[in-house]
BALOBA-1460 file (C-alpha; in Angstrom, 3 decimals):
// residues 206
<rec num="1" residu="m" x="103.029" y="59.231" z="76.744"/>
<rec num="2" residu="t" x="100.291" y="56.421" z="76.976"/>
<rec num="3" residu="f" x="96.734" y="56.985" z="78.235"/>
<rec num="4" residu="t" x="94.762" y="54.130" z="79.690"/>
<rec num="5" residu="p" x="91.320" y="53.854" z="80.996"/>
<rec num="6" residu="k" x="92.233" y="51.882" z="83.871"/>
<rec num="7" residu="r" x="93.902" y="54.280" z="86.217"/>
<rec num="8" residu="l" x="91.090" y="56.684" z="85.908"/>
<rec num="9" residu="a" x="91.620" y="59.126" z="86.646"/>
<rec num="10" residu="l" x="91.396" y="61.477" z="88.019"/>
<rec num="11" residu="v" x="94.926" y="61.281" z="88.528"/>
<rec num="12" residu="g" x="93.898" y="64.610" z="89.584"/>
<rec num="13" residu="i" x="90.184" y="64.120" z="89.659"/>
<rec num="14" residu="i" x="88.174" y="61.191" z="89.790"/>
<rec num="15" residu="a" x="85.545" y="61.407" z="87.081"/>
<rec num="16" residu="a" x="84.848" y="57.784" z="87.284"/>
<rec num="17" residu="t" x="86.519" y="55.877" z="84.506"/>
<rec num="18" residu="l" x="86.945" y="56.999" z="81.046"/>
<rec num="19" residu="t" x="89.567" y="59.775" z="81.985"/>
<rec num="20" residu="l" x="93.304" y="60.323" z="81.676"/>
<rec num="21" residu="a" x="95.841" y="58.543" z="83.686"/>
<rec num="22" residu="g" x="98.905" y="60.087" z="84.920"/>
<rec num="23" residu="c" x="101.887" y="60.878" z="82.719"/>
<rec num="24" residu="t" x="105.449" y="60.253" z="83.667"/>
<rec num="25" residu="g" x="108.813" y="61.691" z="82.353"/>
<rec num="26" residu="g" x="110.220" y="65.147" z="81.521"/>
<rec num="27" residu="g" x="110.265" y="68.450" z="83.244"/>
<rec num="28" residu="p" x="107.218" y="70.843" z="83.420"/>
<rec num="29" residu="t" x="106.249" y="72.509" z="80.296"/>
<rec num="30" residu="p" x="107.100" y="76.344" z="80.440"/>
<rec num="31" residu="s" x="104.078" y="78.740" z="81.119"/>
<rec num="32" residu="s" x="105.041" y="80.375" z="77.564"/>
<rec num="33" residu="s" x="104.225" y="77.202" z="75.762"/>
<rec num="34" residu="s" x="100.924" y="78.547" z="75.009"/>
<rec num="35" residu="p" x="99.143" y="81.758" z="75.096"/>
<rec num="36" residu="s" x="95.943" y="80.161" z="76.882"/>
<rec num="37" residu="d" x="98.361" y="79.210" z="79.703"/>
<rec num="38" residu="t" x="99.117" y="82.825" z="80.475"/>
<rec num="39" residu="p" x="97.283" y="84.069" z="83.510"/>
<rec num="40" residu="s" x="94.993" y="87.003" z="83.137"/>
<rec num="41" residu="p" x="95.185" y="90.028" z="85.255"/>
<rec num="42" residu="t" x="92.113" y="88.642" z="87.167"/>
<rec num="43" residu="s" x="94.044" y="85.671" z="88.200"/>
<rec num="44" residu="t" x="95.341" y="87.463" z="91.294"/>
<rec num="45" residu="a" x="92.074" y="86.407" z="93.019"/>
<rec num="46" residu="l" x="93.282" y="82.911" z="93.128"/>
<rec num="47" residu="n" x="96.965" y="83.211" z="92.594"/>
<rec num="48" residu="n" x="99.152" y="86.340" z="93.999"/>
<rec num="49" residu="p" x="102.214" y="87.327" z="92.340"/>
<rec num="50" residu="v" x="105.206" y="86.747" z="94.695"/>
<rec num="51" residu="n" x="109.126" y="87.634" z="94.316"/>
<rec num="52" residu="a" x="111.548" y="84.616" z="93.676"/>
<rec num="53" residu="p" x="111.961" y="82.363" z="96.423"/>
<rec num="54" residu="k" x="114.856" y="83.217" z="98.564"/>
<rec num="55" residu="t" x="115.185" y="79.835" z="100.291"/>
<rec num="56" residu="q" x="113.815" y="76.280" z="99.492"/>
<rec num="57" residu="n" x="111.605" y="76.547" z="102.608"/>
<rec num="58" residu="d" x="110.041" y="79.807" z="100.823"/>
<rec num="59" residu="a" x="109.616" y="77.957" z="97.701"/>
<rec num="60" residu="i" x="107.965" y="74.869" z="99.310"/>
<rec num="61" residu="q" x="105.628" y="76.943" z="101.301"/>
<rec num="62" residu="q" x="104.466" y="79.048" z="98.435"/>
<rec num="63" residu="a" x="104.110" y="75.988" z="95.977"/>
<rec num="64" residu="q" x="102.240" y="74.136" z="98.594"/>
<rec num="65" residu="g" x="99.964" y="77.053" z="99.062"/>
<rec num="66" residu="v" x="99.196" y="77.233" z="95.277"/>
<rec num="67" residu="l" x="98.559" y="73.301" z="95.070"/>
<rec num="68" residu="a" x="96.261" y="73.576" z="97.804"/>
<rec num="69" residu="t" x="94.340" y="76.206" z="95.999"/>
<rec num="70" residu="w" x="94.131" y="74.253" z="93.017"/>
<rec num="71" residu="y" x="92.739" y="71.274" z="94.608"/>
<rec num="72" residu="k" x="90.039" y="73.521" z="96.557"/>
<rec num="73" residu="t" x="89.296" y="75.457" z="92.855"/>
<rec num="74" residu="l" x="89.073" y="72.305" z="90.827"/>
<rec num="75" residu="s" x="86.779" y="70.700" z="93.524"/>
<rec num="76" residu="s" x="84.610" y="73.840" z="93.162"/>
<rec num="77" residu="v" x="84.541" y="73.819" z="89.359"/>
<rec num="78" residu="l" x="83.578" y="70.278" z="89.223"/>
<rec num="79" residu="v" x="80.732" y="70.724" z="91.813"/>
<rec num="80" residu="a" x="79.647" y="73.789" z="89.857"/>
<rec num="81" residu="g" x="79.108" y="71.529" z="86.746"/>
<rec num="82" residu="g" x="82.359" y="71.771" z="84.982"/>
<rec num="83" residu="t" x="81.287" y="74.498" z="82.532"/>
<rec num="84" residu="d" x="83.608" y="77.390" z="83.830"/>
<rec num="85" residu="t" x="87.056" y="76.294" z="83.636"/>
<rec num="86" residu="a" x="88.639" y="79.643" z="83.659"/>
<rec num="87" residu="p" x="89.622" y="79.465" z="87.217"/>
<rec num="88" residu="l" x="91.842" y="76.657" z="86.622"/>
<rec num="89" residu="k" x="93.842" y="78.504" z="83.961"/>
<rec num="90" residu="h" x="94.781" y="80.947" z="86.558"/>
<rec num="91" residu="l" x="96.587" y="78.143" z="88.711"/>
<rec num="92" residu="a" x="98.022" y="75.414" z="86.283"/>
<rec num="93" residu="i" x="99.679" y="75.160" z="82.941"/>
<rec num="94" residu="q" x="99.987" y="72.149" z="80.679"/>
<rec num="95" residu="p" x="100.204" y="69.183" z="81.045"/>
<rec num="96" residu="a" x="98.719" y="69.650" z="84.549"/>
<rec num="97" residu="l" x="95.986" y="71.937" z="83.505"/>
<rec num="98" residu="q" x="94.755" y="69.423" z="80.834"/>
<rec num="99" residu="v" x="93.916" y="66.806" z="83.665"/>
<rec num="100" residu="g" x="91.539" y="69.337" z="85.245"/>
<rec num="101" residu="l" x="90.084" y="70.388" z="81.913"/>
<rec num="102" residu="d" x="89.363" y="67.107" z="81.036"/>
<rec num="103" residu="g" x="87.859" y="66.147" z="84.278"/>
<rec num="104" residu="a" x="85.599" y="69.245" z="83.954"/>
<rec num="105" residu="d" x="84.516" y="68.148" z="80.472"/>
<rec num="106" residu="r" x="83.367" y="64.837" z="81.663"/>
<rec num="107" residu="i" x="81.185" y="66.433" z="84.105"/>
<rec num="108" residu="a" x="79.815" y="68.921" z="81.899"/>
<rec num="109" residu="n" x="79.269" y="66.568" z="78.892"/>
<rec num="110" residu="g" x="79.945" y="63.019" z="79.800"/>
<rec num="111" residu="p" x="80.097" y="60.281" z="78.933"/>
<rec num="112" residu="l" x="80.696" y="58.646" z="82.200"/>
<rec num="113" residu="l" x="80.374" y="55.002" z="83.369"/>
<rec num="114" residu="n" x="77.589" y="54.424" z="85.990"/>
<rec num="115" residu="a" x="77.729" y="51.870" z="88.652"/>
<rec num="116" residu="d" x="76.095" y="49.321" z="86.344"/>
<rec num="117" residu="g" x="79.056" y="49.691" z="83.771"/>
<rec num="118" residu="q" x="76.924" y="51.769" z="81.209"/>
<rec num="119" residu="s" x="78.476" y="54.553" z="79.371"/>
<rec num="120" residu="v" x="76.272" y="57.508" z="80.007"/>
<rec num="121" residu="p" x="76.459" y="60.782" z="77.950"/>
<rec num="122" residu="g" x="75.386" y="64.007" z="79.159"/>
<rec num="123" residu="s" x="76.060" y="66.126" z="82.227"/>
<rec num="124" residu="a" x="76.685" y="64.651" z="85.443"/>
<rec num="125" residu="k" x="76.235" y="65.893" z="89.093"/>
<rec num="126" residu="a" x="79.343" y="66.063" z="91.300"/>
<rec num="127" residu="t" x="79.308" y="66.514" z="95.117"/>
<rec num="128" residu="g" x="82.169" y="66.911" z="97.941"/>
<rec num="129" residu="e" x="85.738" y="67.506" z="97.614"/>
<rec num="130" residu="i" x="88.841" y="66.199" z="96.477"/>
<rec num="131" residu="t" x="91.956" y="66.740" z="98.773"/>
<rec num="132" residu="f" x="95.735" y="66.372" z="98.769"/>
<rec num="133" residu="a" x="97.942" y="66.000" z="101.732"/>
<rec num="134" residu="p" x="101.605" y="66.426" z="100.877"/>
<rec num="135" residu="s" x="104.190" y="64.235" z="102.328"/>
<rec num="136" residu="t" x="107.557" y="65.369" z="101.020"/>
<rec num="137" residu="a" x="108.672" y="68.208" z="99.036"/>
<rec num="138" residu="y" x="112.029" y="69.643" z="97.529"/>
<rec num="139" residu="g" x="113.057" y="72.514" z="95.367"/>
<rec num="140" residu="q" x="115.520" y="72.618" z="92.513"/>
<rec num="141" residu="t" x="116.668" y="75.428" z="89.776"/>
<rec num="142" residu="w" x="114.252" y="75.957" z="87.144"/>
<rec num="143" residu="q" x="114.791" y="78.538" z="84.241"/>
<rec num="144" residu="g" x="117.479" y="80.298" z="86.120"/>
<rec num="145" residu="v" x="115.526" y="80.763" z="89.315"/>
<rec num="146" residu="d" x="117.062" y="78.792" z="92.412"/>
<rec num="147" residu="n" x="114.429" y="76.728" z="93.957"/>
<rec num="148" residu="g" x="112.000" y="77.701" z="91.141"/>
<rec num="149" residu="l" x="110.637" y="74.006" z="90.599"/>
<rec num="150" residu="v" x="109.052" y="72.207" z="93.628"/>
<rec num="151" residu="t" x="108.359" y="68.525" z="93.336"/>
<rec num="152" residu="i" x="105.631" y="67.641" z="95.991"/>
<rec num="153" residu="d" x="104.777" y="63.917" z="96.715"/>
<rec num="154" residu="g" x="101.597" y="63.225" z="98.835"/>
<rec num="155" residu="c" x="98.177" y="61.336" z="99.055"/>
<rec num="156" residu="q" x="95.160" y="62.317" z="96.970"/>
<rec num="157" residu="d" x="91.891" y="61.491" z="98.737"/>
<rec num="158" residu="s" x="88.886" y="61.337" z="96.551"/>
<rec num="159" residu="s" x="86.607" y="59.524" z="99.504"/>
<rec num="160" residu="n" x="84.412" y="62.484" z="99.940"/>
<rec num="161" residu="y" x="83.897" y="63.127" z="96.223"/>
<rec num="162" residu="h" x="81.035" y="61.484" z="94.423"/>
<rec num="163" residu="i" x="79.636" y="61.673" z="91.010"/>
<rec num="164" residu="t" x="75.847" y="61.016" z="89.761"/>
<rec num="165" residu="t" x="75.726" y="60.359" z="86.191"/>
<rec num="166" residu="h" x="73.057" y="61.918" z="83.788"/>
<rec num="167" residu="d" x="70.629" y="58.879" z="84.457"/>
<rec num="168" residu="g" x="70.631" y="59.633" z="88.210"/>
<rec num="169" residu="k" x="72.805" y="56.701" z="89.049"/>
<rec num="170" residu="p" x="75.754" y="56.681" z="90.855"/>
<rec num="171" residu="a" x="79.107" y="56.727" z="88.557"/>
<rec num="172" residu="m" x="81.519" y="53.860" z="88.769"/>
<rec num="173" residu="r" x="84.218" y="54.675" z="91.209"/>
<rec num="174" residu="p" x="87.873" y="54.219" z="90.643"/>
<rec num="175" residu="p" x="89.699" y="51.033" z="92.158"/>
<rec num="176" residu="h" x="91.040" y="53.342" z="95.037"/>
<rec num="177" residu="d" x="90.007" y="56.505" z="96.657"/>
<rec num="178" residu="r" x="93.429" y="57.421" z="98.029"/>
<rec num="179" residu="i" x="96.222" y="57.366" z="95.725"/>
<rec num="180" residu="k" x="99.975" y="58.606" z="95.726"/>
<rec num="181" residu="l" x="100.714" y="61.419" z="93.339"/>
<rec num="182" residu="e" x="103.837" y="63.524" z="92.652"/>
<rec num="183" residu="y" x="103.404" y="67.299" z="91.372"/>
<rec num="184" residu="q" x="105.676" y="69.731" z="90.078"/>
<rec num="185" residu="v" x="104.882" y="73.452" z="90.696"/>
<rec num="186" residu="s" x="107.053" y="75.893" z="88.680"/>
<rec num="187" residu="y" x="107.625" y="79.612" z="89.240"/>
<rec num="188" residu="d" x="107.292" y="81.865" z="86.257"/>
<rec num="189" residu="a" x="109.776" y="84.752" z="86.751"/>
<rec num="190" residu="k" x="107.801" y="86.944" z="84.208"/>
<rec num="191" residu="t" x="104.519" y="86.889" z="85.740"/>
<rec num="192" residu="k" x="105.805" y="85.991" z="89.398"/>
<rec num="193" residu="l" x="103.299" y="83.329" z="89.795"/>
<rec num="194" residu="w" x="103.739" y="79.854" z="90.942"/>
<rec num="195" residu="m" x="101.803" y="77.457" z="88.502"/>
<rec num="196" residu="v" x="100.906" y="73.819" z="88.832"/>
<rec num="197" residu="s" x="102.988" y="72.253" z="85.975"/>
<rec num="198" residu="k" x="102.901" y="68.437" z="85.983"/>
<rec num="199" residu="q" x="101.225" y="65.672" z="87.730"/>
<rec num="200" residu="v" x="102.532" y="62.058" z="87.937"/>
<rec num="201" residu="d" x="100.527" y="58.872" z="89.155"/>
<rec num="202" residu="l" x="102.939" y="57.098" z="91.450"/>
<rec num="203" residu="q" x="100.934" y="53.808" z="90.890"/>
<rec num="204" residu="a" x="100.543" y="53.184" z="94.791"/>
<rec num="205" residu="t" x="97.695" y="53.639" z="97.212"/>
<rec num="206" residu="c" x="98.298" y="55.469" z="100.396"/>
């Protein structure tokens, strides 16, 4: 897996340059891969347990609902300063979770590039919201659960999301505000939770 500063990021969040690019390959990481990925009991405020999907349509509806909540929660975390990332762990597991954590860390601590191309350390200020509009989705078997893994393609729009670096200048924006992404959202039969598990940059605009 190779990271580049160019496709900036935010392949899930646009924290203006110097962030992670999307990763490709492989299936999602099981939710049991790390103790920190296990949702706490308070996660039901953001992500409610549900029974395993009976149909593909059920799976898609549930997975898209969690992905929509992930975007709203991620935007709220960034606008709040990026210091409280606990809500993100209730909605995503690695490697998707790391994209959100890295973006929040850039807002909380820097460095970020300002509009003049200067690397600015220190906390930044984020305003607005990043949104995602699904276009296609399908389910497949995952860890013995029919349609327990849903792949969702769509368009991420960061045109209404803006960052001001610690020096008070606008942050350098990525080349495109609207990019195509693919997400995998997986069902954990033990916790009965859908979790955003992987994000892939499709290297295209929308």
